[in-house]
RODO-2510 file (C-alpha; in nm, 4 decimals, decimal comma):
residues 355
     n   res          X          Y          Z
     1     m     9,3107    -5,4507     7,3886
     2     s     9,0826    -5,7592     7,3904
     3     q     9,1329    -5,7800     7,7651
     4     i     8,9729    -5,4336     7,8156
     5     s     8,6019    -5,4434     7,8687
     6     p     8,3857    -5,2965     7,5890
     7     p     8,2591    -4,9990     7,7951
     8     i     8,6145    -4,8940     7,8770
     9     r     8,7189    -4,9253     7,5127
    10     i     8,4296    -4,7038     7,4065
    11     l     8,5291    -4,4422     7,6669
    12     l     8,8922    -4,4410     7,5518
    13     v     8,7931    -4,4007     7,1880
    14     a     8,5642    -4,1095     7,2796
    15     v     8,8426    -3,9356     7,4776
    16     i     9,0916    -3,9801     7,1933
    17     g     8,8351    -3,8389     6,9527
    18     l     8,7786    -3,5341     7,1699
    19     i     9,1524    -3,4743     7,1947
    20     a     9,1838    -3,4944     6,8175
    21     v     8,8964    -3,2500     6,7644
    22     y     9,0480    -3,0093     7,0185
    23     m     9,3947    -3,0203     6,8597
    24     l     9,2574    -2,9725     6,5064
    25     f     8,9784    -2,7211     6,5569
    26     l     8,9387    -2,5847     6,9094
    27     r     9,2962    -2,5087     7,0146
    28     p     9,3625    -2,1250     7,0364
    29     k     9,5713    -1,9848     6,7569
    30     t     9,8992    -1,8110     6,8534
    31     e     9,8851    -1,4384     6,7665
    32     e    10,1459    -1,3080     6,5363
    33     a    10,3768    -1,0644     6,7067
    34     a    10,3474    -0,7106     6,5751
    35     p    10,6558    -0,5995     6,3914
    36     v    10,8792    -0,3799     6,5976
    37     a    10,8904    -0,0253     6,4636
    38     a    11,2259     0,0752     6,3369
    39     a    11,4146     0,3198     6,5530
    40     p    11,3824     0,6760     6,4194
    41     a    11,6757     0,8045     6,2347
    42     a    11,8841     1,0624     6,4158
    43     t    11,7735     1,4133     6,3287
    44     t    12,0119     1,6585     6,1856
    45     p    12,0851     1,9537     6,4186
    46     v    11,9227     2,2785     6,3132
    47     p    12,1762     2,5093     6,1525
    48     a    12,2688     2,8165     6,3561
    49     k    12,1327     3,0455     6,0854
    50     d    11,7786     2,9130     6,1442
    51     p    11,5912     3,1911     6,3338
    52     n    11,4096     2,9275     6,5440
    53     a    11,7213     2,7391     6,6394
    54     t    11,8442     2,7207     6,9965
    55     t    12,1889     2,6615     7,1289
    56     s    12,3205     2,5121     7,4479
    57     s    12,5902     2,7734     7,4857
    58     k    12,5486     3,0376     7,7565
    59     p    12,5583     3,3298     7,5114
    60     g    12,2974     3,1576     7,2963
    61     s    12,0751     3,0945     7,5970
    62     a    12,0949     3,4589     7,6945
    63     v    12,0006     3,5646     7,3421
    64     n    11,7035     3,3278     7,3380
    65     q    11,5785     3,4596     7,6720
    66     a    11,6109     3,8166     7,5474
    67     v    11,4136     3,7344     7,2327
    68     r    11,1391     3,5660     7,4359
    69     g    11,1244     3,8640     7,6672
    70     a    11,0960     4,1058     7,3757
    71     d    10,8206     3,8959     7,2152
    72     s    10,6328     3,8831     7,5448
    73     a    10,6584     4,2605     7,5915
    74     t    10,5364     4,3157     7,2359
    75     a    10,2398     4,0850     7,2936
    76     r    10,1449     4,2711     7,6121
    77     a    10,1727     4,6053     7,4353
    78     d     9,9566     4,4799     7,1459
    79     a     9,6957     4,3476     7,3909
    80     a     9,6845     4,6806     7,5723
    81     a     9,6581     4,8735     7,2473
    82     g     9,3761     4,6466     7,1323
    83     g     9,1334     4,8098     7,3728
    84     a     9,1946     5,1630     7,2533
    85     v     8,9621     5,3486     7,0221
    86     a     9,0773     5,3473     6,6599
    87     e     9,1936     5,6854     6,5425
    88     s     9,1340     5,6144     6,1772
    89     e     8,8144     5,5035     6,0112
    90     g     8,7695     5,1391     5,9161
    91     g     8,9883     4,9732     6,1808
    92     t     9,0603     4,6042     6,1348
    93     v     9,0722     4,3096     6,3724
    94     p     9,4336     4,2212     6,4615
    95     t     9,5320     3,8529     6,4385
    96     t     9,7569     3,6972     6,6990
    97     t     9,9480     3,3913     6,5841
    98     g    10,1052     3,1179     6,7853
    99     a    10,4712     3,0246     6,8039
   100     t    10,4649     2,8537     6,4640
   101     g    10,2965     3,1509     6,3002
   102     t    10,0160     2,9298     6,1635
   103     a     9,7383     2,8809     6,4179
   104     p     9,5741     3,1828     6,5843
   105     t     9,5627     3,1815     6,9614
   106     t     9,2971     3,3419     7,1791
   107     a     9,3566     3,4592     7,5344
   108     v     9,0901     3,3403     7,7793
   109     p     8,9492     3,6351     7,9781
   110     a     8,8871     3,6240     8,3502
   111     p     8,5249     3,5723     8,4583
   112     g     8,3228     3,8882     8,3991
   113     e     8,6048     4,0542     8,2059
   114     s     8,6465     4,1088     7,8336
   115     a     8,9339     3,9724     7,6289
   116     a     9,1690     4,1890     7,4250
   117     l     8,9524     4,3469     7,1574
   118     p     9,0155     4,5097     6,8206
   119     p     8,9993     4,8885     6,7911
   120     i     8,6545     5,0436     6,7661
   121     t     8,5726     5,2111     6,4373
   122     k     8,4024     5,5467     6,4041
   123     e     8,0941     5,3752     6,2643
   124     t     8,0618     5,1635     6,5789
   125     l     8,1044     5,4666     6,8034
   126     a     7,8420     5,6539     6,6050
   127     s     7,5831     5,3949     6,7084
   128     l     7,6154     5,4984     7,0744
   129     p     7,3881     5,7607     7,2326
   130     k     7,5314     6,1117     7,2168
   131     d     7,6110     6,1447     7,5887
   132     v     7,7902     5,8080     7,6001
   133     r     7,9785     5,8898     7,2803
   134     g     8,0944     6,2159     7,4376
   135     a     8,2189     6,0337     7,7488
   136     v     8,4174     5,7938     7,5297
   137     a     8,5716     6,0857     7,3389
   138     k     8,6843     6,2374     7,6717
   139     h     8,8406     5,9050     7,7793
   140     k     8,6174     5,8659     8,0829
   141     v     8,5539     5,5460     8,2753
   142     l     8,2002     5,4285     8,1933
   143     v     7,9570     5,2830     8,4465
   144     l     7,6430     5,1625     8,2697
   145     l     7,3577     4,9857     8,4488
   146     f     7,1188     4,7684     8,2490
   147     y     6,8018     4,7023     8,4466
   148     n     6,4243     4,6523     8,4172
   149     n     6,3008     4,8488     8,7213
   150     r     6,0522     4,5739     8,8112
   151     s     6,2530     4,3982     9,0817
   152     a     6,3803     4,5281     9,4145
   153     d     6,7392     4,4394     9,3228
   154     d     6,7243     4,6455     9,0045
   155     r     6,5904     4,9477     9,1869
   156     a     6,8462     4,9104     9,4680
   157     v     7,1386     4,9016     9,2240
   158     r     6,9931     5,2031     9,0459
   159     r     6,9997     5,3973     9,3743
   160     a     7,3541     5,2740     9,4507
   161     l     7,4853     5,4358     9,1319
   162     d     7,3977     5,7781     9,2710
   163     k     7,6658     5,7281     9,5388
   164     v     7,9490     5,6249     9,3048
   165     d     8,2423     5,8695     9,3168
   166     g     8,2986     6,0604     8,9933
   167     y     8,6683     6,1289     9,0720
   168     g     8,6600     6,4831     8,9469
   169     g     8,4608     6,4181     8,6308
   170     q     8,6605     6,1127     8,5227
   171     v     8,3614     5,8772     8,5520
   172     f     8,0425     5,8704     8,3443
   173     v     7,7468     5,6960     8,5138
   174     d     7,4151     5,6142     8,3480
   175     a     7,1326     5,3579     8,3621
   176     h     6,9470     5,2024     8,0688
   177     w     6,6625     4,9616     8,0055
   178     i     6,7931     4,6047     7,9614
   179     k     6,6122     4,5711     7,6260
   180     s     6,8225     4,8539     7,4803
   181     v     7,1562     4,6795     7,5451
   182     s     7,2073     4,6136     7,1732
   183     r     7,2715     4,9866     7,1231
   184     y     7,5782     4,9645     7,3465
   185     q     7,7714     4,6888     7,1704
   186     a     8,0741     4,9170     7,1399
   187     i     8,0919     4,9071     7,5217
   188     t     7,9562     4,5605     7,6024
   189     r     8,1514     4,3660     7,3393
   190     g     8,3425     4,0814     7,4974
   191     v     8,1159     4,0548     7,8034
   192     d     7,7723     3,9004     7,8533
   193     v     7,4774     4,1175     7,9457
   194     e     7,1920     3,8690     7,9586
   195     q     7,0099     3,9475     8,2814
   196     s     6,9196     4,2451     8,4934
   197     p     7,0547     4,4111     8,6879
   198     t     7,3995     4,4101     8,5261
   199     v     7,6540     4,6896     8,5733
   200     v     7,9147     4,7262     8,2988
   201     v     8,2336     4,9110     8,4016
   202     a     8,4559     5,0027     8,1044
   203     d     8,7956     5,1649     8,1567
   204     r     8,9444     5,4495     7,9498
   205     n     9,0492     5,1937     7,6834
   206     l     8,6951     5,0476     7,6742
   207     k     8,8020     4,7203     7,8334
   208     a     8,4910     4,6128     8,0215
   209     e     8,3903     4,3927     8,3122
   210     t     8,0453     4,3121     8,4468
   211     l     7,8892     4,3084     8,7923
   212     v     7,5847     4,0834     8,7697
   213     g     7,2978     4,0909     9,0176
   214     y     7,2684     4,3066     9,3258
   215     v     7,5803     4,5103     9,4113
   216     d     7,6210     4,8063     9,6456
   217     d     7,7904     5,1384     9,5754
   218     k     8,1175     5,0271     9,7410
   219     t     8,1490     4,7313     9,5041
   220     v     8,0858     4,9495     9,2001
   221     d     8,3262     5,2142     9,3301
   222     q     8,6032     4,9557     9,3723
   223     a     8,5512     4,8415     9,0128
   224     v     8,5763     5,2072     8,9055
   225     v     8,9033     5,2522     9,0981
   226     d     9,0463     4,9389     8,9344
   227     a     8,9435     5,0666     8,5900
   228     i     9,1016     5,4082     8,6496
   229     r     9,4293     5,2575     8,7659
   230     a     9,4393     4,9970     8,4887
   231     s     9,3992     5,2575     8,2144
   232     g     9,6383     5,5264     8,3390
   233     g     9,3927     5,7566     8,5141
   234     s     9,4360     5,9429     8,8422
   235     l     9,2406     5,8960     9,1639
   236     i     9,2791     6,2645     9,2517
   237     n     8,9538     6,4553     9,2173
   238     d     9,0917     6,8086     9,1731
   239     p     9,1748     6,8734     8,8038
   240     y     9,4747     7,0933     8,8902
   241     f     9,6356     6,8337     9,1152
   242     r     9,5605     6,5641     8,8571
   243     k     9,7792     6,7543     8,6090
   244     l    10,0672     6,7588     8,8559
   245     d    10,0077     6,3913     8,9340
   246     r    10,0396     6,2979     8,5655
   247     i    10,3646     6,4951     8,5323
   248     c    10,5122     6,3283     8,8405
   249     l    10,4081     5,9820     8,7211
   250     s    10,5679     6,0555     8,3852
   251     i    10,8936     6,1502     8,5600
   252     e    10,8853     5,8239     8,7540
   253     q    10,8276     5,6142     8,4420
   254     q    11,1001     5,7893     8,2438
   255     v    11,3553     5,7508     8,5226
   256     k    11,2706     5,3802     8,5524
   257     a    11,3260     5,3461     8,1783
   258     l    11,6850     5,4698     8,2130
   259     a    11,9514     5,2015     8,2367
   260     a    12,0483     5,1768     8,6036
   261     p    12,4224     5,2357     8,6504
   262     a    12,5899     4,8988     8,7042
   263     t    12,9223     5,0584     8,8025
   264     p    13,0179     5,3914     8,9653
   265     a    13,1662     5,5043     8,6345
   266     l    12,8179     5,5041     8,4797
   267     i    12,6550     5,7191     8,7501
   268     p    12,7417     6,0583     8,5890
   269     a    12,5687     5,9643     8,2626
   270     y    12,2690     5,8278     8,4546
   271     l    12,2290     6,1471     8,6571
   272     t    12,2639     6,3567     8,3428
   273     g    11,9705     6,1633     8,1992
   274     v    11,7679     6,2227     8,5153
   275     q    11,8517     6,5940     8,4971
   276     g    11,7101     6,6119     8,1449
   277     i    11,3863     6,4478     8,2614
   278     t    11,3410     6,6759     8,5623
   279     g    11,4289     6,9833     8,3551
   280     n    11,1593     6,8979     8,1007
   281     a    10,9072     6,8383     8,3811
   282     e    10,9968     7,1780     8,5289
   283     k    10,8915     7,3417     8,2013
   284     q    10,5641     7,1484     8,1938
   285     i    10,4810     7,2557     8,5492
   286     a    10,5591     7,6198     8,4695
   287     a    10,3235     7,6021     8,1698
   288     i    10,0217     7,5084     8,3846
   289     n     9,7749     7,7903     8,4427
   290     p     9,6410     7,7166     8,7934
   291     p     9,3012     7,8256     8,9261
   292     q     9,3067     8,1259     9,1544
   293     k     9,2668     7,9203     9,4697
   294     r     9,5770     7,7158     9,3784
   295     a     9,7967     8,0097     9,2723
   296     v    10,0050     8,0183     9,5922
   297     f    10,0551     7,6418     9,5940
   298     h    10,1531     7,6416     9,2277
   299     k    10,4103     7,9163     9,2801
   300     r    10,5705     7,7153     9,5596
   301     f    10,5516     7,3932     9,3608
   302     k    10,7411     7,5565     9,0732
   303     v    11,0166     7,6555     9,3173
   304     y    11,0164     7,3004     9,4519
   305     a    11,0500     7,1532     9,1000
   306     a    11,3295     7,3961     9,0070
   307     t    11,5188     7,3163     9,3289
   308     s    11,4841     6,9436     9,2652
   309     s    11,6210     6,9823     8,9141
   310     r    11,9176     7,1870     9,0406
   311     l    12,0016     6,9213     9,2986
   312     v    12,0165     6,6599     9,0248
   313     g    12,2363     6,8869     8,8112
   314     r    12,4831     6,9424     9,0943
   315     a    12,4930     6,5705     9,1658
   316     a    12,5668     6,4957     8,7995
   317     t    12,8629     6,7357     8,8087
   318     t    12,9978     6,6015     9,1391
   319     a    12,9564     6,2423     9,0206
   320     k    13,2333     6,2915     8,7652
   321     t    13,4868     6,2778     9,0494
   322     k    13,2878     6,1242     9,3370
   323     p    13,0075     5,9185     9,1797
   324     a    12,8967     5,7091     9,4797
   325     a    12,9074     6,0009     9,7232
   326     a    12,7162     6,2266     9,4812
   327     r    12,4350     5,9766     9,4403
   328     k    12,4039     5,9164     9,8126
   329     r    12,3993     6,2883     9,8851
   330     l    12,1304     6,3480     9,6189
   331     t    11,9051     6,0851     9,7780
   332     r    11,9417     6,2474    10,1193
   333     q    11,8808     6,5998     9,9879
   334     g    11,5807     6,4902     9,7819
   335     k    11,4089     6,3304    10,0817
   336     a    11,4694     6,6401    10,2912
   337     l    11,3275     6,8642    10,0164
   338     d    11,0136     6,6506     9,9853
   339     k    10,9551     6,6398    10,3591
   340     k    10,9953     7,0154    10,3964
   341     f    10,7570     7,0957    10,1102
   342     v    10,4815     6,8579    10,2254
   343     a    10,5073     6,9833    10,5847
   344     k    10,4515     7,3404    10,4700
   345     n    10,2071     7,2962    10,1797
   346     g    10,0462     6,9534    10,2159
   347     a    10,0566     6,6571     9,9734
   348     h     9,7036     6,6975     9,8256
   349     g     9,7059     6,3353     9,7084
   350     l    10,0427     6,3697     9,5332
   351     g    10,2393     6,1725     9,7904
   352     a    10,2459     5,8506     9,5898
   353     s    10,3810     6,0174     9,2757
   354     c    10,5572     6,3482     9,3505
   355     f    10,7016     6,3127     9,7004
***
């Protein structure tokens, strides 16, 4: 060490000192590893008696799908019923719960369209103007314009309403000052009416949508058509033909509700069910008192309905021995009967439902 020059010795001592300081104070500490979480214990399978349990078996899967389908159909029916006017006084707001039955869920409406709403009470309806209240009582589609009459767009939309089709008295059209919109909360609930011009189109169940800004009569008319179709109305203007249209649509819905025959052996029972539906419709048609100008048509339509019902009755009898042949023959005869009647008397808008 004595052979090393003093400057070098000083440098070595300084380096050793720095190393010592680094090792004692400046060296990074090693982080402690976080304890590994224990693996979760295996869960016990849900017993089969639990109503929320599922099973991997094919029968169990089919049952679960059926339950989900029934719940979905019930939810759709409740949503549709929510827009109807309450029959009794003091209606309440229905609550829709989620899958766990704890947290309420709210459906998000499409832009310009109202969500499913609770029934309207008589007190709420009483706040409407008399003419609007009467239209609601008659289950008409409502077309209400809220405007200020100061701008060209407002005045143009006001003129467009005069051209909207009333579909045989099924549509009520009116215009109101935008500042009076608060009086129409029974109609505008669930939609925003914040600027003019705004057209509110409410169907027969008072489910509303809005057309904001300038719109022409064709746009409003299309919204009216959609509202009529969505709430079970008819696009036929003539009141007499609308009655027949409703009967024919009812027949179609009832036949669709029958269980389709999966095997030839089930065809006789199916046709017997169809015969009961057509026979009941025949009585409804006979009970209609037509206007004088439709008397001839109505007489022929009653014959047509009676003939159709007889064809179904004969097919039901034949199907007991020749089910497939009876059904095929009924289809052929029915098409021929429809074609012959329409060729002689015209469809009068009933083609989509009756023929």
